[in-house]
N, C-alpha and C positions, 0 to 999 in steps of 0.2 A: 677455583672458578665458581662463579655464582650458579647455584642450582635453583631452577624455577620451582615454585611451589604449586601444588594442586589444592583447590578448595573443595573439600569433600566432607559431607556429613557435618557441616558447621565448623570445620577446622582447616587450617592451612597445614598441609603435610607435604613432605618431599618424597619422591619415589625412591625405592631402594636401589642400591648399586649405581653403576655408571649409566648415564643416559646418553641421549643423542646430543652431540655438540652443535651449538648454534653459532653462526658466524656473522660478523659485521659485514654488511653488503658493500660498504665503500672501501674499507681497509683490508678485508679478508681475515681479520683477527678473530679468534674464538672469544665469545662474550658470555656464554652461558651453557648450561646443560639442562636437558629436559627429560624427565622420566615419570612414568606412571606405574612402574613395577611395584607390586605389593598392594596396589589399590584394590579395595573391595568394591568392584563395579556393581555387583548385585546389591550390596549394601547402600551404595550411592543412589541407585534407582529407588530402593525401598524408602530411603530417607526423603527423597523428593516427593514420593507418592503419599507418605504418611505424615510428613511434617510440613513441607512447603505447599503441597496441593490443598490441604484443608484450610490453611491460613489464607491463601489467595481466593479459594472458592467462596468463603464467607464474606469477602469484600464485594462491594458493588462495582459496577463498571466505572462509576464516577470516582470512587475511592482509589481504584487501581490506576485510573488515568491521572489523578492528582499525584499519585506516587511516582509515575513516570515523569511528570513535570518536575517534581522535586529532585529526581535523580538527574535529569538533564541540567538543571540549574547548578547542582552540586558539581557535576563533571566539568562544567564550563570554568569553574574556579581553578582547575588544575591543567588547563591547556598547555602552559609552557613546559610542564613535565612531560606530557604526552608527545608534544612536538619533538622534544629533545631525544626521546627514545625512538620515535618514528624515523628519525634521520638514519638510524642504524639499519633500517630495512632498505635503504637506498632511495627513499622518497624525498622529493623536493618539498618545499613548503606548500606549494599548490597541491601536490599529491596528498600530503598529510592532511590538508584542509578537507579534501574530499572524504578521506577515511575517517578522521576524527570528528570534525564538526558536522560532516554529513551524517555520521552515525548518531551524534547527539541530536541533530535535527529530526531524525526519525523518532526519537523519544518524544520530542515536542509535538510532532505531527499526530502520533497515536494518543498522546495526552489530550489533545484537542478533539480527537475523534470520539472521546467519551460522550460528548454531547449528542452524538447520534444514537446513543443507547440509553435505556432507562436507568434510573438510580437503583438498580437491583443487581443481584449476582448473575442473573440469567435474563433472557429476553425472548419475546415472540419473534417469529420469522415469517415474513410475508403476510398475506391476508387470511382472514378466517373463512370458513366454508360451512354454510348451512347445509345439513345433510337430511333434513326432513321438512315436509310441507308445513307442518305446524310450528316450525321454528323452535322446537324443544330439543333438537339433537344437532350438534355441530362438531366441527373439527378445527384444530389449529396446530401449527408447528411451533415447538418450543426449542430453544437452543440452550443447552446446559454445559458448563465447562467439563471437559473430560477429567477423569479421575487419575490420569497418569502423569507423564512428564514429557516435555519436548526435548528431544536429543538433537543438538545442532552440531553437525560435523562440517566445519567451515574450511575455506580455501586460504592460502597463504597471502594472497594479494591485498586483502582488506581486513587486517586483524582486529580493527575496531568496528568499522561499519558492518562487517559481516556478523559480528556478535550483536550489536545494538539494534540493527534493523530487524533481527529475528526475535530477540527477547522482548522487544517493545510490543510485538503482536501477541505472543503467547501470554505475557503477563497481563495485558489488557483483557485477554480472554479468560484469565483466571487459572492458568496452568504454569507450573514451575519449569525451569530449564536446566539442562546439563549441557555446557558448551565445551566442545572439543575443537579448538582452533588448529589449523595446520601447524605442525611443530616448528617449522623454520622461522616463523615470525611470532610465535606464541609469547615471547617475552613482552611484546607490547600489549597483547590481550591480558596478560597477567597483571601488568601495571594498572590498566583501567579497571579490571575486576577488583583489585585490592582497594581502590578508591570507592568502588560501589559497595563492597562489603563493609569497609570502615565507616561509611556514612550511616549505616544502620537503617537506611530508608526501606529496603526490601525486607520482608519477613524472613526468618531463618528457613532455609530449605528452598527458597524461591529461585536461587541461582547457585550452581556448582560449576567448577572449572577443572578441566583435565588438560595439562600441558604435556603431551606425549601421545603414546598409543592409546587407542580405544579399548585395547585388551579384548576381553570376552563380553563386553557390555551388551552387544546385540543379542547374545544368547539369552538375556534375561528380560527382553522387552515383552510387553503385552499389548492386547488390542486397544487399551486405553491410552497408550503412548503414541507419540507422533515423532517420526524421524525425518530430519531434513538434511540434505547433503548438497554442498556446493563444491565443484571440482571437475575432474576429468570424467568424460562419459564412461570410460572403461572402469574406473573405480566405482562410479555411481552404480553401474549395472551389477558389479560384483556385490555391493552392499544391498542393493534392492533385491537381489536373489538370495539373500541370507535365509537359511531354512526356517529360523524362528520368525522372521518378518513375514514369510509366506504362510507359515502354519497359523500364526496368530492374526493374520490379516491386518498387520500394523500399517497405518497410513504412512506413506513414504513420499516425501516431496523432494524431487531432484532438480537442481539447477546446474546444468553442465555447460562447460565451455563450448561455444558454437562458432561457426564460420559466418559471422554477421556481415551484412552487405551494405554498401552505400552506392546509390545510383545517381548519376548526373543526368537530369532530364534533357531530352532532345531540344527543348526550347531554350536552354541556357547557352548564352554566347560568351566568348572571352571578353573581359572588360565589364560585364554586367555585374550588378550587385550579387546575384545568385552565384555567379562564377567565383567571385571572391569569397563568398560564404562557404562554398564547397571546398575550395583549396584550404581555407583556414580550418574547416572541420576535419578534413583528412589529416592534416598535420597534427592537430590536437589529439585525435584518436590514436595516432601512431606513437605519440611521445608521452602523453600523460600516463603516469605510473609505469613509464618505460614500456608501454604497450601491454602491461600485465593486467588486463581487465577482461572479464568474461564477456563484456559487451563491446569490446574494441572491434573496430572494423578490420576485417581480414581480406575481404574481396571488394574491389572497387570497379564498378561497371560504368563505362563511359561510351557515348556514341562513337562509332568507329572513325568518323571524320574529325574527332577532337582528341584522339589518343595522344598524338605528338604534343599538342599544346598543353594538355593536362600533365603529361610526363614532365615537361619542362617547368611548369608552374609548381608542381609538387616538389620537384627536386630543389628548386630555388627556395621554397619555404622550409624544407627540411635542413638545408644548408645554413639557415639562420638559427637553428636550434643548438644552443651551446650545451655541451655534455660535461658532467664532472661531479665534483663534490657539492652536494646540495646546500651546504652552508655558505657557499660562495654566491653572492647576489646575482652574478652574471649567469649562473647555471639555470637552464630551463628543463633539462632532463637528467635524472639521476641514473642509478644502476638497476639491474635486475636484482631480485631478492637474494641471490647467492650464486656461487659457482655452479652448483648442481643445475640451477635453472638456466644459466647461460649455455652449459653443455647441451641441455635438452633442446633449447631453441635452435642451436646450430645444427643439431641432428635433424630436426624437423625441416629446417630450411633446405638442407641437402636433399631431402625427399621432394620438396617442391621444385628444386632446380632440375629434376628429371624431365619436366615439361615446361619450365619457365626459365627466364633469364633475369639476372640481377642487373637493374638499371640505375640503382642508387645505393650507396653505402658499401661497406666491406665486412665480410665475415671474420677477417683476421686482424683488422686494426681499427682504432678509433681514437680521435683526438679528445683529450679530457683536460679539464681545468682543476687544479689543486688536488690531484689524485693520481694514483698509479693505475693505469688502464689494465694491467695484468693482475694486480692484487685485488682490485675491486671487480665486481661482476658487471663491467661496462660492456655495452654492445652498441654499435652504430645502428641508426634506423636503416631498415632494409626494405627497399621498394622493388618488387619484382614485376615483370611483364609476361603475360601469357596471351599469345596471339590467337589461340584456338581453344577458348573455354568450353565449347560444346564437345570437343574431342579429347579433353584432358580430365582425368579423374582426381589426380593428387590435389589440385587447387580447391576442389570441393570436398575433400576428405581429410586433408592434413592441416593441422593448426600449429603454427609456431607461436607459442604464448609469450610474445615479446613485441618489440617495435617493428613488426613485420606485416606487410600487406602486399597484395598482388593486384596489379592494374590489368583490366581486361576490356575488350571492345564488345559492343552489342549493336544491333540494328533493329530499331523499333521497340516500343515499350513491351510488347508481347514477348520479345526475346529477352529483355531485362528481367521480366517476371520469371520466365523459365529458368534463367541462370540463377536467380536468387533461390529458387526452389531446389536447385541441385545441391545445396548445402544440407538438405534433408532435415531442416528445422533449425531456426535461429531464435536467439533471445530478442534480437531487434534488428531492424533494417531501416535505412533512411533513404529518402529520395529528395533531391534538391530540384525544385521546379516551381514555376509561377503559373503553370498551365493546369487548370482544374481538371480537364479531361485526362491528361497524363497522370495526374495524381490519383484520380478516381480509378482509372484502369489498373494502376500499380497496386493500390491498397486492396482493392477487391480481388485482384489476381494473386497477390503474394500473401495476403492476410492469413490464409490457412497454414502457412509455413513459418509464421512469425508470432512471437508473443507481444511485440510492440513495434509500431511503425511511426517514424518521425517524418512528417512532410515539412520541409524547411524551405523558407524563402525570406525575402527582405521584410515582409510584413510581420513575421514573428521572431526573426533572428535575434533581436535585442533582448527579448525576454526568454528565448529558448534556453533550456538547460543542456541542450546538446544531444547528440546521438547516444552517447554511452552513459547517460545519467538516469538510473532508475529512480522513480519518485514514490514516496510512501503510499500515496493514495491510488496509484496505478499498479496493475499486476506486473510483477517481474518474474519472467519465466518464458518458456517457449515449448513448442511441440517437438516430437522426434528427437533428433540428436541433442537438442537443447535440454532434454530431460523430461519433458511432459508435465512439469510441475508449475506451481504458482506460489510466489511469495508476496508479502505485503498486500497491495490491492485494497487498502482501506478496510471497510467492513467485510469484504470478501475474505481477506486474510485472517481476520479474527475468527470467522466461522470454521476455518480448518481445525481449530483447537477446541471446538465445541461439538457436542453430539446433538444432532437434530432428531427430535422425537415427535411423532404425530400424536396429539392428545385428542381423544374424542369424549364427548359428554354433553351435558346440558349447558346452556349459556351461563347459568348460575355457577356451575361447577368450574367451567373454564375461566370465568371471571375470578373466582376464588383462588384457583391455582396460579394463574398468570399475574394477578394483581392489576389487570387491565379490563375495564368494563367491556363486555361483549353485547352486541345488539340482541335484545330479547331477554336479557337477564332481568331479574327482579330489582327494581330500584328501591332506595330508602328515602322516603319523603320525610321532611322535617319542617317544623313550624318556622324555623329560622331560614331566611332566604340564603341561598348559597353565596351570594355576593356580600353577605354580612359576615361571612366566616373568614378567619385568617387561614393561611396555608396549612398550618398544622391541624386545624379543626376540620378541614374538608376531608371527606373519606371517599374513596373510589366507590361509585354506586349511588352517591347522594343525588337525589332526583327532585326536580321541580316540575310539576304539571301546571302550566300557566293558564291564565284566563283566555278568553276567546276574542277574536276580532273578525268582523265581516268586511270583505274586500269589496269596494264599490268602483263604479266607473269613474267617479270623481277622483278616487285614489290613483287610478291608472293615468288619468289626464294630468294630474298635478305632478306625478313622478316623471312623466315624459317631459313636461316643461322644465322641471327642476334639473333633470339629468341630461336633457337634450337627446335622449334616446327615443327617436320617433320611428322605430322599426314598425313596418306596416301592420304586423300582427297585434301590436298594442294600440294602434291609433286609427286603423281603417277597417271597419267591419265589412266593407264591400269588397275587400281584396282577399278574402279567406278561402274562396272556392279552390279546391284542389290542394289545400294545405292540410296540415295535421290538426288544425284548430276549428272548433265549432263556432266560436264567437271571439270577440276581442279578449286577449289573454293578458293577465297581469305580468309585468316584468319580473323575471326571476329574482333580480337583485332587490326589487321592491318587496317581494315576499320575504326574502331574507332580512331585509331592514325592518319589516313589520314584525317578524319573529323576534328580532332583537328588542323591539319596543315592548314585547310581551315578557321576555325573560330577564331583561336588565332592570336592576333596582338601583336607580341613580338618584334617589330622592335626597340623599345626603352622603357626605364623604365616608368611604368605607375602606376595607382592606384591598379591594381591587384597584391596582395602580393604573392599568391600561389594557386595551385590547392588543394582544400580541400578534394575532394573525388568524387566518382562515384557511383550512385545508379540506380537501376532498369534498367540495360542495357539488352536489348533484341534484338536478330538478327531475323528479320522477313522475309528475303528473301536472298538466296545465291547471292553473288557478283562474277561474272566470269570475266576473262580477257576481256577487251574491254568495260566493263561497265563504264559509266561516272557518278560520284556521285557529289552531292552538299548538303549543310546543311542549314536547317532552325533553327536558334539559337535564343531562346526567353527567356527573364527573366520570371521565373515561380513564384519566391517567394523571399522575402528579410527577413533576420533574424538579428536583431540588436544584437550586443555584447557589454557588458560593459567593460570598461578598468579595468584590474586587479589592477593596481596601476598607479600613476601619470606618470611613465616612459613608460607605455604600449602605443602601437599605437592604436588610435581609429579606429575601423573597424567593419565590419559586414560580414555575410555570404550571398552570393547570389546563389540561385538555378536556374540553366538554363535548360530549356527543349530543348533537342537536337533531331532533326529529320533528318535522313540521307536518301536522295532520289536518285533514279537512273534515267537514261535517258528515262525510260519508265514511269516516274512519279509515281513510286511505292516506298513505304517506305521499306528500307532494314534494318534499325536499329533505335532504339529509346532509349533514356537514359536521366538521370538527372545528370548533373555534378554540383559540388559546388566549388565556388571560394571565397577566402577571399579577401575582397576589402577594401582598405583604405578609411577613411572618409575625406571629405574636411575640416570639422571642427574638429581639433584635441583637442579641449578643452572639448569635450563631454566625 
């Protein structure tokens, strides 16, 4: 029998002795063994910290992002192989698409997110803070990649997505990973990891894989490591309470299975678009991945006067779901991941039946296509009804991790909110409504007990990714029972793998450390105008002190006529009583335009290709006729851009700090402008 391999310390190795037998979810036949016996877990962690971590830390965000993009493109070339193996987990093609291509999509998303970071290995976080009146002492927050390793302990239901959605984040942050997938479906994770390693895209030590037990690995973690866990709340609590994790204050991110809810708004009537959306969403959540999703709907709350109609509609929809061999094109729902999982689901359903009744499906039989219902881990969709949700505890505490959900009545949105909260914390909940008041009341009421809330109606249904689909740029996690953690979340997720340190010093010192110009730092004036320099020639801190221009009433009149901005403060001196202005005031946008006339050198064609944008513009003092302004124009930051193709112009974005001063030596406006600047070396 095939024995899965572990990728540890740069080598593929098999565990010693007999391991855990893994079974084909459709046929029930044994397909592989998995073992980590004999693995040096302390050595694996040391290898990640001393080999993988330094390699990633010295790369910039942009380089790490490009690496993720290359990895995603490479994995797409092997989709047929992954789909063929995924079938053995009981997944249909649609299920596998979510797992495999959804995971690859996360790589693409985080590759694109690199543009939100500077082209450096670290970054500034938030705004700077002046700490002295003379502007010689300031503070800023810096984010630096941790020096440890991300340890991902994943669940069985998404063997690909579970790995890729997590490593995309830690690799962009500059931290290596050790992935320990759930053993039952680790054969698919192994296949994907082998393609990743064979590609040579990631530096050595950036990724390691353990197919089997985690052994004593958690005994060797340090405060620089990050542990993430996806699975049951019971197991998560046990790991989170590990003595070494507590003693070392190791960051621990838990995403636990939760009793997610779906609410049908009181405004939704049978036959309406929202009604049909609701029924379709319930069926999808119960049957996709055979209900084996941490985000799947377990509790369905319906207005009490619509319970019977909903029961009939859901039953009819579930009856149209064909079950069986996923290779058959007629099949829409496959099997559970294995016999162990089927036994567990049945046990949990029996607990639910203590206070609920089964209104659709059977615990003992299921009709399947092209398969043996007993040999494969098949189970009928099971819809339960609980008439007294406020008086029952099981329905809010027991989760059957399969195609199982319970229908319950409610009266009033306040009641729906209270019932949702009885799950003690969920990854996500949904409300189907077209009433903004109902939606607002539910979101604000239930928001504290949910990591994500979907408000679904006909306006967004076509583009909606659905109740159970976490998105890379949004936080995936939830409070309480759901684990209290956060995954993904775009920039937020990356910060989990970085150390935030407050740095204090002079503006010159913070500029030098961060590589980003800080207001008040000493500029570097040059006889060459900054717009005459190519991207490589511009240095952070390069400063231009412009000539001066006096603002006149004629300027204000002409700008008003040109822009059609005839706001009274610009054009009517008799209307200023009781206002903030002493006399007619120049338009702020005219002041900015006049400043551009002072700092732009456009006498002849140069390296500046175009004005790319304007950020953070603030007007700090009124400019009246007779005021004379000048500009201090300083390079704040440089952002490298890669060529899209061989015909593209090699270029980068330069951020300029713009300060506009008047003749009283007081600042009247401040802004950041961006220019696209051509590179001297067009081969890059």
